[in-house]
N, CA, C and O atoms as a Tinker XYZ file with bonds, in Angstrom:
   412  protein
     1  N      4.892000  -17.046000  -65.954000    73     2
     2  CA     4.881000  -18.311000  -65.243000    64     1     3
     3  C      3.780000  -19.182000  -65.836000    63     2     4     5
     4  O      2.666000  -18.702000  -66.048000    81     3
     5  N      4.063000  -20.427000  -66.102000    73     3     6
     6  CA     3.065000  -21.326000  -66.678000    64     5     7
     7  C      2.533000  -22.262000  -65.608000    63     6     8     9
     8  O      3.223000  -22.594000  -64.644000    81     7
     9  N      1.316000  -22.669000  -65.796000    73     7    10
    10  CA     0.707000  -23.589000  -64.837000    64     9    11
    11  C      1.301000  -24.974000  -65.017000    63    10    12    13
    12  O      1.546000  -25.418000  -66.139000    81    11
    13  N      1.527000  -25.644000  -63.914000    73    11    14
    14  CA     2.056000  -27.008000  -63.961000    64    13    15
    15  C      0.954000  -27.954000  -64.416000    63    14    16    17
    16  O     -0.226000  -27.742000  -64.137000    81    15
    17  N      1.358000  -28.987000  -65.114000    73    15    18
    18  CA     0.408000  -30.027000  -65.497000    64    17    19
    19  C     -0.114000  -30.660000  -64.216000    63    18    20    21
    20  O      0.675000  -30.915000  -63.306000    81    19
    21  N     -1.427000  -30.926000  -64.108000    73    19    22
    22  CA    -1.974000  -31.431000  -62.852000    64    21    23
    23  C     -1.386000  -32.756000  -62.389000    63    22    24    25
    24  O     -1.446000  -33.072000  -61.201000    81    23
    25  N     -0.815000  -33.546000  -63.311000    73    23    26
    26  CA    -0.250000  -34.837000  -62.908000    64    25    27
    27  C      1.269000  -34.783000  -62.788000    63    26    28    29
    28  O      1.909000  -35.793000  -62.496000    81    27
    29  N      1.834000  -33.626000  -63.011000    73    27    30
    30  CA     3.284000  -33.469000  -62.912000    64    29    31
    31  C      3.671000  -33.341000  -61.438000    63    30    32    33
    32  O      3.099000  -32.519000  -60.723000    81    31
    33  N      4.633000  -34.142000  -60.976000    73    31    34
    34  CA     5.019000  -34.049000  -59.571000    64    33    35
    35  C      5.594000  -32.675000  -59.250000    63    34    36    37
    36  O      6.345000  -32.100000  -60.038000    81    35
    37  N      5.235000  -32.168000  -58.100000    73    35    38
    38  CA     5.737000  -30.873000  -57.647000    64    37    39
    39  C      6.466000  -31.093000  -56.334000    63    38    40    41
    40  O      6.182000  -32.028000  -55.585000    81    39
    41  N      7.400000  -30.218000  -56.084000    73    39    42
    42  CA     8.059000  -30.256000  -54.789000    64    41    43
    43  C      7.088000  -29.734000  -53.740000    63    42    44    45
    44  O      6.391000  -28.743000  -53.957000    81    43
    45  N      7.052000  -30.419000  -52.599000    73    43    46
    46  CA     6.216000  -29.945000  -51.504000    64    45    47
    47  C      6.764000  -28.632000  -50.981000    63    46    48    49
    48  O      7.975000  -28.449000  -50.864000    81    47
    49  N      5.864000  -27.732000  -50.670000    73    47    50
    50  CA     6.253000  -26.468000  -50.054000    64    49    51
    51  C      5.717000  -26.497000  -48.632000    63    50    52    53
    52  O      4.521000  -26.692000  -48.415000    81    51
    53  N      6.597000  -26.304000  -47.676000    73    51    54
    54  CA     6.192000  -26.243000  -46.277000    64    53    55
    55  C      6.535000  -24.872000  -45.734000    63    54    56    57
    56  O      7.635000  -24.360000  -45.944000    81    55
    57  N      5.578000  -24.283000  -45.031000    73    55    58
    58  CA     5.754000  -22.954000  -44.461000    64    57    59
    59  C      5.152000  -22.979000  -43.064000    63    58    60    61
    60  O      4.071000  -23.530000  -42.856000    81    59
    61  N      5.848000  -22.387000  -42.121000    73    59    62
    62  CA     5.286000  -22.322000  -40.774000    64    61    63
    63  C      4.043000  -21.436000  -40.802000    63    62    64    65
    64  O      3.926000  -20.545000  -41.643000    81    63
    65  N      3.134000  -21.682000  -39.895000    73    63    66
    66  CA     1.916000  -20.884000  -39.812000    64    65    67
    67  C      2.272000  -19.411000  -39.645000    63    66    68    69
    68  O      1.643000  -18.544000  -40.251000    81    67
    69  N      3.271000  -19.133000  -38.831000    73    67    70
    70  CA     3.693000  -17.748000  -38.606000    64    69    71
    71  C      4.164000  -17.103000  -39.899000    63    70    72    73
    72  O      3.753000  -15.989000  -40.221000    81    71
    73  N      5.026000  -17.797000  -40.648000    73    71    74
    74  CA     5.521000  -17.245000  -41.917000    64    73    75
    75  C      4.404000  -17.127000  -42.954000    63    74    76    77
    76  O      4.395000  -16.191000  -43.754000    81    75
    77  N      3.472000  -18.067000  -42.942000    73    75    78
    78  CA     2.389000  -18.048000  -43.927000    64    77    79
    79  C      1.526000  -16.802000  -43.776000    63    78    80    81
    80  O      1.014000  -16.279000  -44.767000    81    79
    81  N      1.362000  -16.329000  -42.563000    73    79    82
    82  CA     0.563000  -15.116000  -42.356000    64    81    83
    83  C      1.130000  -13.959000  -43.164000    63    82    84    85
    84  O      0.387000  -13.203000  -43.790000    81    83
    85  N      2.436000  -13.828000  -43.147000    73    83    86
    86  CA     3.080000  -12.717000  -43.849000    64    85    87
    87  C      3.222000  -12.979000  -45.346000    63    86    88    89
    88  O      3.255000  -12.041000  -46.142000    81    87
    89  N      3.307000  -14.252000  -45.729000    73    87    90
    90  CA     3.603000  -14.605000  -47.122000    64    89    91
    91  C      2.393000  -15.062000  -47.923000    63    90    92    93
    92  O      2.554000  -15.464000  -49.075000    81    91
    93  N      1.203000  -15.017000  -47.370000    73    91    94
    94  CA     0.055000  -15.602000  -48.059000    64    93    95
    95  C     -0.151000  -15.056000  -49.470000    63    94    96    97
    96  O     -0.328000  -15.853000  -50.391000    81    95
    97  N     -0.138000  -13.739000  -49.688000    73    95    98
    98  CA    -0.315000  -13.268000  -51.072000    64    97    99
    99  C      0.753000  -13.822000  -52.020000    63    98   100   101
   100  O      0.448000  -14.198000  -53.151000    81    99
   101  N      1.991000  -13.869000  -51.561000    73    99   102
   102  CA     3.082000  -14.403000  -52.387000    64   101   103
   103  C      2.881000  -15.893000  -52.660000    63   102   104   105
   104  O      3.083000  -16.353000  -53.784000    81   103
   105  N      2.484000  -16.643000  -51.636000    73   103   106
   106  CA     2.261000  -18.083000  -51.808000    64   105   107
   107  C      1.137000  -18.350000  -52.803000    63   106   108   109
   108  O      1.221000  -19.276000  -53.610000    81   107
   109  N      0.096000  -17.544000  -52.743000    73   107   110
   110  CA    -1.006000  -17.705000  -53.697000    64   109   111
   111  C     -0.506000  -17.460000  -55.113000    63   110   112   113
   112  O     -0.827000  -18.217000  -56.030000    81   111
   113  N      0.281000  -16.398000  -55.292000    73   111   114
   114  CA     0.767000  -16.050000  -56.632000    64   113   115
   115  C      1.808000  -17.020000  -57.171000    63   114   116   117
   116  O      1.859000  -17.252000  -58.378000    81   115
   117  N      2.643000  -17.594000  -56.301000    73   115   118
   118  CA     3.753000  -18.412000  -56.788000    64   117   119
   119  C      3.517000  -19.916000  -56.691000    63   118   120   121
   120  O      4.156000  -20.676000  -57.419000    81   119
   121  N      2.647000  -20.354000  -55.842000    73   119   122
   122  CA     2.459000  -21.800000  -55.644000    64   121   123
   123  C      1.027000  -22.243000  -55.914000    63   122   124   125
   124  O      0.778000  -23.067000  -56.793000    81   123
   125  N      0.111000  -21.702000  -55.166000    73   123   126
   126  CA    -1.260000  -22.200000  -55.181000    64   125   127
   127  C     -1.943000  -21.949000  -56.520000    63   126   128   129
   128  O     -2.610000  -22.837000  -57.050000    81   127
   129  N     -1.784000  -20.765000  -57.063000    73   127   130
   130  CA    -2.431000  -20.431000  -58.335000    64   129   131
   131  C     -1.996000  -21.388000  -59.443000    63   130   132   133
   132  O     -2.777000  -21.687000  -60.346000    81   131
   133  N     -0.768000  -21.863000  -59.379000    73   131   134
   134  CA    -0.232000  -22.759000  -60.404000    64   133   135
   135  C     -0.432000  -24.235000  -60.064000    63   134   136   137
   136  O      0.210000  -25.099000  -60.661000    81   135
   137  N     -1.312000  -24.529000  -59.116000    73   135   138
   138  CA    -1.655000  -25.912000  -58.817000    64   137   139
   139  C     -0.883000  -26.538000  -57.676000    63   138   140   141
   140  O     -1.041000  -27.729000  -57.410000    81   139
   141  N     -0.057000  -25.769000  -56.997000    73   139   142
   142  CA     0.735000  -26.313000  -55.905000    64   141   143
   143  C     -0.029000  -26.388000  -54.598000    63   142   144   145
   144  O     -1.077000  -25.765000  -54.430000    81   143
   145  N      0.511000  -27.152000  -53.689000    73   143   146
   146  CA    -0.033000  -27.281000  -52.345000    64   145   147
   147  C      0.991000  -26.712000  -51.381000    63   146   148   149
   148  O      2.182000  -27.006000  -51.484000    81   147
   149  N      0.529000  -25.907000  -50.454000    73   147   150
   150  CA     1.404000  -25.359000  -49.423000    64   149   151
   151  C      0.983000  -25.985000  -48.101000    63   150   152   153
   152  O     -0.144000  -25.802000  -47.641000    81   151
   153  N      1.904000  -26.723000  -47.503000    73   151   154
   154  CA     1.635000  -27.340000  -46.212000    64   153   155
   155  C      2.019000  -26.360000  -45.114000    63   154   156   157
   156  O      3.109000  -25.788000  -45.124000    81   155
   157  N      1.110000  -26.177000  -44.172000    73   155   158
   158  CA     1.366000  -25.303000  -43.036000    64   157   159
   159  C      1.900000  -26.150000  -41.894000    63   158   160   161
   160  O      1.371000  -27.221000  -41.596000    81   159
   161  N      2.952000  -25.658000  -41.262000    73   159   162
   162  CA     3.569000  -26.416000  -40.177000    64   161   163
   163  C      3.545000  -25.618000  -38.883000    63   162   164   165
   164  O      3.534000  -24.387000  -38.880000    81   163
   165  N      3.538000  -26.347000  -37.811000    73   163   166
   166  CA     3.682000  -25.768000  -36.480000    64   165   167
   167  C      4.673000  -26.667000  -35.750000    63   166   168   169
   168  O      4.464000  -27.874000  -35.627000    81   167
   169  N      5.741000  -26.066000  -35.276000    73   167   170
   170  CA     6.824000  -26.811000  -34.611000    64   169   171
   171  C      7.352000  -27.932000  -35.504000    63   170   172   173
   172  O      7.694000  -29.013000  -35.024000    81   171
   173  N      7.415000  -27.659000  -36.816000    73   171   174
   174  CA     7.971000  -28.612000  -37.768000    64   173   175
   175  C      7.034000  -29.723000  -38.199000    63   174   176   177
   176  O      7.422000  -30.586000  -38.987000    81   175
   177  N      5.816000  -29.719000  -37.701000    73   175   178
   178  CA     4.854000  -30.781000  -38.017000    64   177   179
   179  C      3.732000  -30.209000  -38.885000    63   178   180   181
   180  O      3.212000  -29.131000  -38.598000    81   179
   181  N      3.361000  -30.925000  -39.935000    73   179   182
   182  CA     2.277000  -30.460000  -40.800000    64   181   183
   183  C      0.955000  -30.437000  -40.034000    63   182   184   185
   184  O      0.556000  -31.425000  -39.417000    81   183
   185  N      0.291000  -29.286000  -40.090000    73   183   186
   186  CA    -0.981000  -29.137000  -39.392000    64   185   187
   187  C     -2.125000  -28.745000  -40.329000    63   186   188   189
   188  O     -3.285000  -28.717000  -39.918000    81   187
   189  N     -1.805000  -28.450000  -41.556000    73   187   190
   190  CA    -2.835000  -28.052000  -42.510000    64   189   191
   191  C     -2.232000  -27.883000  -43.882000    63   190   192   193
   192  O     -1.030000  -28.054000  -44.083000    81   191
   193  N     -3.093000  -27.543000  -44.821000    73   191   194
   194  CA    -2.624000  -27.332000  -46.187000    64   193   195
   195  C     -3.512000  -26.300000  -46.861000    63   194   196   197
   196  O     -4.712000  -26.222000  -46.601000    81   195
   197  N     -2.905000  -25.519000  -47.722000    73   195   198
   198  CA    -3.641000  -24.590000  -48.571000    64   197   199
   199  C     -3.535000  -25.145000  -49.985000    63   198   200   201
   200  O     -2.441000  -25.352000  -50.510000    81   199
   201  N     -4.684000  -25.377000  -50.582000    73   199   202
   202  CA    -4.722000  -25.996000  -51.906000    64   201   203
   203  C     -5.483000  -25.094000  -52.871000    63   202   204   205
   204  O     -6.256000  -24.238000  -52.442000    81   203
   205  N     -5.270000  -25.282000  -54.166000    73   203   206
   206  CA    -6.056000  -24.524000  -55.136000    64   205   207
   207  C     -7.551000  -24.822000  -54.962000    63   206   208   209
   208  O     -7.933000  -25.924000  -54.567000    81   207
   209  N     -8.375000  -23.837000  -55.258000    73   207   210
   210  CA    -9.824000  -24.002000  -55.108000    64   209   211
   211  C    -10.331000  -25.209000  -55.887000    63   210   212   213
   212  O    -11.218000  -25.922000  -55.420000    81   211
   213  N     -9.770000  -25.442000  -57.079000    73   211   214
   214  CA   -10.223000  -26.567000  -57.898000    64   213   215
   215  C    -10.007000  -27.894000  -57.182000    63   214   216   217
   216  O    -10.818000  -28.811000  -57.313000    81   215
   217  N     -8.931000  -28.000000  -56.435000    73   215   218
   218  CA    -8.640000  -29.233000  -55.703000    64   217   219
   219  C     -9.670000  -29.436000  -54.599000    63   218   220   221
   220  O    -10.196000  -30.536000  -54.432000    81   219
   221  N     -9.957000  -28.386000  -53.851000    73   219   222
   222  CA   -10.947000  -28.480000  -52.778000    64   221   223
   223  C    -12.327000  -28.814000  -53.340000    63   222   224   225
   224  O    -13.047000  -29.639000  -52.778000    81   223
   225  N    -12.693000  -28.172000  -54.450000    73   223   226
   226  CA   -13.992000  -28.437000  -55.068000    64   225   227
   227  C    -14.085000  -29.873000  -55.570000    63   226   228   229
   228  O    -15.124000  -30.516000  -55.420000    81   227
   229  N    -13.006000  -30.379000  -56.163000    73   227   230
   230  CA   -12.989000  -31.768000  -56.642000    64   229   231
   231  C    -13.133000  -32.730000  -55.465000    63   230   232   233
   232  O    -13.872000  -33.710000  -55.549000    81   231
   233  N    -12.435000  -32.453000  -54.384000    73   231   234
   234  CA   -12.537000  -33.293000  -53.193000    64   233   235
   235  C    -13.978000  -33.312000  -52.676000    63   234   236   237
   236  O    -14.496000  -34.370000  -52.320000    81   235
   237  N    -14.623000  -32.146000  -52.635000    73   235   238
   238  CA   -16.010000  -32.089000  -52.172000    64   237   239
   239  C    -16.932000  -32.905000  -53.077000    63   238   240   241
   240  O    -17.839000  -33.579000  -52.589000    81   239
   241  N    -16.709000  -32.850000  -54.386000    73   239   242
   242  CA   -17.526000  -33.651000  -55.314000    64   241   243
   243  C    -17.310000  -35.146000  -55.069000    63   242   244   245
   244  O    -18.268000  -35.920000  -55.053000    81   243
   245  N    -16.051000  -35.551000  -54.878000    73   243   246
   246  CA   -15.763000  -36.967000  -54.592000    64   245   247
   247  C    -16.442000  -37.399000  -53.298000    63   246   248   249
   248  O    -17.036000  -38.474000  -53.224000    81   247
   249  N    -16.348000  -36.550000  -52.286000    73   247   250
   250  CA   -16.955000  -36.890000  -50.999000    64   249   251
   251  C    -18.476000  -37.001000  -51.135000    63   250   252   253
   252  O    -19.080000  -37.937000  -50.610000    81   251
   253  N    -19.093000  -36.050000  -51.834000    73   251   254
   254  CA   -20.543000  -36.112000  -52.056000    64   253   255
   255  C    -20.924000  -37.389000  -52.798000    63   254   256   257
   256  O    -21.895000  -38.053000  -52.437000    81   255
   257  N    -20.164000  -37.732000  -53.829000    73   255   258
   258  CA   -20.450000  -38.942000  -54.603000    64   257   259
   259  C    -20.302000  -40.189000  -53.731000    63   258   260   261
   260  O    -21.116000  -41.108000  -53.817000    81   259
   261  N    -19.276000  -40.219000  -52.900000    73   259   262
   262  CA   -19.044000  -41.367000  -52.021000    64   261   263
   263  C    -20.231000  -41.573000  -51.079000    63   262   264   265
   264  O    -20.761000  -42.678000  -50.967000    81   263
   265  N    -20.644000  -40.490000  -50.401000    73   263   266
   266  CA   -21.724000  -40.626000  -49.426000    64   265   267
   267  C    -23.060000  -40.896000  -50.108000    63   266   268   269
   268  O    -23.903000  -41.594000  -49.545000    81   267
   269  N    -23.271000  -40.361000  -51.301000    73   267   270
   270  CA   -24.494000  -40.668000  -52.053000    64   269   271
   271  C    -24.530000  -42.151000  -52.409000    63   270   272   273
   272  O    -25.571000  -42.800000  -52.307000    81   271
   273  N    -23.380000  -42.678000  -52.829000    73   271   274
   274  CA   -23.276000  -44.101000  -53.160000    64   273   275
   275  C    -23.542000  -44.956000  -51.921000    63   274   276   277
   276  O    -24.275000  -45.943000  -51.986000    81   275
   277  N    -22.946000  -44.574000  -50.802000    73   275   278
   278  CA   -23.160000  -45.337000  -49.554000    64   277   279
   279  C    -24.628000  -45.325000  -49.147000    63   278   280   281
   280  O    -25.173000  -46.353000  -48.745000    81   279
   281  N    -25.268000  -44.161000  -49.250000    73   279   282
   282  CA   -26.684000  -44.059000  -48.891000    64   281   283
   283  C    -27.532000  -44.930000  -49.813000    63   282   284   285
   284  O    -28.455000  -45.604000  -49.355000    81   283
   285  N    -27.227000  -44.919000  -51.101000    73   283   286
   286  CA   -27.975000  -45.739000  -52.057000    64   285   287
   287  C    -27.821000  -47.221000  -51.738000    63   286   288   289
   288  O    -28.782000  -47.981000  -51.859000    81   287
   289  N    -26.625000  -47.644000  -51.332000    73   287   290
   290  CA   -26.402000  -49.052000  -50.967000    64   289   291
   291  C    -27.265000  -49.452000  -49.782000    63   290   292   293
   292  O    -27.864000  -50.528000  -49.778000    81   291
   293  N    -27.330000  -48.588000  -48.777000    73   291   294
   294  CA   -28.136000  -48.884000  -47.590000    64   293   295
   295  C    -29.610000  -48.991000  -47.973000    63   294   296   297
   296  O    -30.306000  -49.903000  -47.528000    81   295
   297  N    -30.081000  -48.062000  -48.794000    73   295   298
   298  CA   -31.485000  -48.092000  -49.205000    64   297   299
   299  C    -31.793000  -49.328000  -50.043000    63   298   300   301
   300  O    -32.874000  -49.903000  -49.915000    81   299
   301  N    -30.855000  -49.749000  -50.906000    73   299   302
   302  CA   -31.054000  -50.956000  -51.721000    64   301   303
   303  C    -31.185000  -52.195000  -50.853000    63   302   304   305
   304  O    -31.962000  -53.094000  -51.174000    81   303
   305  N    -30.438000  -52.255000  -49.762000    73   303   306
   306  CA   -30.473000  -53.424000  -48.875000    64   305   307
   307  C    -31.624000  -53.328000  -47.877000    63   306   308   309
   308  O    -31.825000  -54.225000  -47.059000    81   307
   309  N    -32.370000  -52.237000  -47.954000    73   307   310
   310  CA   -33.510000  -52.026000  -47.063000    64   309   311
   311  C    -33.091000  -52.103000  -45.592000    63   310   312   313
   312  O    -33.817000  -52.637000  -44.753000    81   311
   313  N    -31.919000  -51.565000  -45.299000    73   311   314
   314  CA   -31.448000  -51.529000  -43.915000    64   313   315
   315  C    -32.156000  -50.412000  -43.162000    63   314   316   317
   316  O    -32.598000  -49.433000  -43.764000    81   315
   317  N    -32.261000  -50.557000  -41.848000    73   315   318
   318  CA   -32.907000  -49.494000  -41.070000    64   317   319
   319  C    -32.100000  -48.193000  -41.163000    63   318   320   321
   320  O    -30.870000  -48.209000  -41.218000    81   319
   321  N    -32.811000  -47.090000  -41.178000    73   319   322
   322  CA   -32.169000  -45.779000  -41.227000    64   321   323
   323  C    -32.634000  -44.951000  -40.037000    63   322   324   325
   324  O    -33.616000  -45.287000  -39.375000    81   323
   325  N    -31.923000  -43.876000  -39.779000    73   323   326
   326  CA   -32.324000  -42.928000  -38.734000    64   325   327
   327  C    -32.324000  -41.537000  -39.346000    63   326   328   329
   328  O    -31.639000  -41.280000  -40.336000    81   327
   329  N    -33.089000  -40.659000  -38.756000    73   327   330
   330  CA   -33.120000  -39.282000  -39.242000    64   329   331
   331  C    -31.811000  -38.593000  -38.879000    63   330   332   333
   332  O    -31.077000  -39.038000  -37.997000    81   331
   333  N    -31.536000  -37.499000  -39.579000    73   331   334
   334  CA   -30.344000  -36.703000  -39.281000    64   333   335
   335  C    -30.373000  -36.248000  -37.828000    63   334   336   337
   336  O    -29.358000  -36.308000  -37.133000    81   335
   337  N    -31.535000  -35.793000  -37.369000    73   335   338
   338  CA   -31.661000  -35.307000  -35.996000    64   337   339
   339  C    -31.327000  -36.409000  -34.991000    63   338   340   341
   340  O    -30.646000  -36.161000  -33.997000    81   339
   341  N    -31.808000  -37.629000  -35.252000    73   339   342
   342  CA   -31.518000  -38.743000  -34.350000    64   341   343
   343  C    -30.035000  -39.089000  -34.383000    63   342   344   345
   344  O    -29.442000  -39.361000  -33.340000    81   343
   345  N    -29.433000  -39.081000  -35.563000    73   343   346
   346  CA   -28.002000  -39.385000  -35.667000    64   345   347
   347  C    -27.185000  -38.377000  -34.877000    63   346   348   349
   348  O    -26.258000  -38.757000  -34.161000    81   347
   349  N    -27.514000  -37.102000  -34.996000    73   347   350
   350  CA   -26.789000  -36.062000  -34.252000    64   349   351
   351  C    -26.989000  -36.255000  -32.759000    63   350   352   353
   352  O    -26.036000  -36.160000  -31.986000    81   351
   353  N    -28.227000  -36.527000  -32.345000    73   351   354
   354  CA   -28.501000  -36.728000  -30.923000    64   353   355
   355  C    -27.709000  -37.914000  -30.379000    63   354   356   357
   356  O    -27.164000  -37.846000  -29.277000    81   355
   357  N    -27.643000  -39.008000  -31.154000    73   355   358
   358  CA   -26.880000  -40.178000  -30.712000    64   357   359
   359  C    -25.397000  -39.863000  -30.616000    63   358   360   361
   360  O    -24.726000  -40.305000  -29.683000    81   359
   361  N    -24.881000  -39.105000  -31.569000    73   359   362
   362  CA   -23.469000  -38.717000  -31.506000    64   361   363
   363  C    -23.198000  -37.877000  -30.269000    63   362   364   365
   364  O    -22.198000  -38.079000  -29.580000    81   363
   365  N    -24.089000  -36.937000  -29.991000    73   363   366
   366  CA   -23.899000  -36.072000  -28.827000    64   365   367
   367  C    -24.000000  -36.847000  -27.522000    63   366   368   369
   368  O    -23.339000  -36.505000  -26.541000    81   367
   369  N    -24.828000  -37.894000  -27.505000    73   367   370
   370  CA   -24.993000  -38.702000  -26.295000    64   369   371
   371  C    -23.969000  -39.833000  -26.202000    63   370   372   373
   372  O    -23.886000  -40.512000  -25.178000    81   371
   373  N    -23.197000  -40.036000  -27.258000    73   371   374
   374  CA   -22.219000  -41.122000  -27.256000    64   373   375
   375  C    -22.822000  -42.468000  -27.597000    63   374   376   377
   376  O    -22.193000  -43.500000  -27.367000    81   375
   377  N    -24.042000  -42.480000  -28.146000    73   375   378
   378  CA   -24.722000  -43.730000  -28.489000    64   377   379
   379  C    -24.677000  -44.029000  -29.979000    63   378   380   381
   380  O    -25.420000  -44.890000  -30.452000    81   379
   381  N    -23.837000  -43.349000  -30.721000    73   379   382
   382  CA   -23.839000  -43.485000  -32.182000    64   381   383
   383  C    -23.674000  -44.935000  -32.600000    63   382   384   385
   384  O    -22.807000  -45.654000  -32.103000    81   383
   385  N    -24.530000  -45.344000  -33.527000    73   383   386
   386  CA   -24.436000  -46.688000  -34.090000    64   385   387
   387  C    -25.111000  -47.759000  -33.268000    63   386   388   389
   388  O    -25.235000  -48.895000  -33.728000    81   387
   389  N    -25.554000  -47.433000  -32.059000    73   387   390
   390  CA   -26.174000  -48.460000  -31.227000    64   389   391
   391  C    -27.681000  -48.492000  -31.387000    63   390   392   393
   392  O    -28.323000  -49.503000  -31.103000    81   391
   393  N    -28.249000  -47.368000  -31.849000    73   391   394
   394  CA   -29.699000  -47.284000  -31.947000    64   393   395
   395  C    -30.360000  -47.212000  -30.591000    63   394   396   397
   396  O    -31.579000  -47.348000  -30.488000    81   395
   397  N    -29.567000  -46.998000  -29.534000    73   395   398
   398  CA   -30.087000  -47.001000  -28.171000    64   397   399
   399  C    -31.156000  -45.942000  -27.960000    63   398   400   401
   400  O    -32.113000  -46.166000  -27.219000    81   399
   401  N    -31.006000  -44.810000  -28.594000    73   399   402
   402  CA   -31.946000  -43.712000  -28.380000    64   401   403
   403  C    -33.317000  -44.054000  -28.956000    63   402   404   405
   404  O    -34.341000  -43.640000  -28.411000    81   403
   405  N    -33.340000  -44.794000  -30.036000    73   403   406
   406  CA   -34.603000  -45.114000  -30.689000    64   405   407
   407  C    -35.382000  -46.226000  -30.009000    63   406   408   409
   408  O    -36.504000  -46.526000  -30.418000    81   407
   409  N    -34.823000  -46.834000  -28.995000    73   407   410
   410  CA   -35.488000  -47.972000  -28.339000    64   409   411
   411  C    -36.388000  -47.510000  -27.240000    63   410   412
   412  O    -37.027000  -48.329000  -26.580000    81   411
């Protein structure tokens, strides 16, 4: 079996969560290892996806780059910032983005 070109369109594979439990080794060998995505369904609706590790790692790098860029923009504009602890506390209290806790 040859690996698919990363830009070559593939047919979507959908498997119910129940079936995926029994078929996971087979799905890894026949779909995921070759660059495919397996969508997990529950009651016919997509609820998740199993992707090759390289895809997940690439997504994490993109996300890290995005948030690093956003943080750099805020620092360049000299906008007020809050600590991670304060941001979490505001989220937990429902005050996120208001700065109410810091007042």
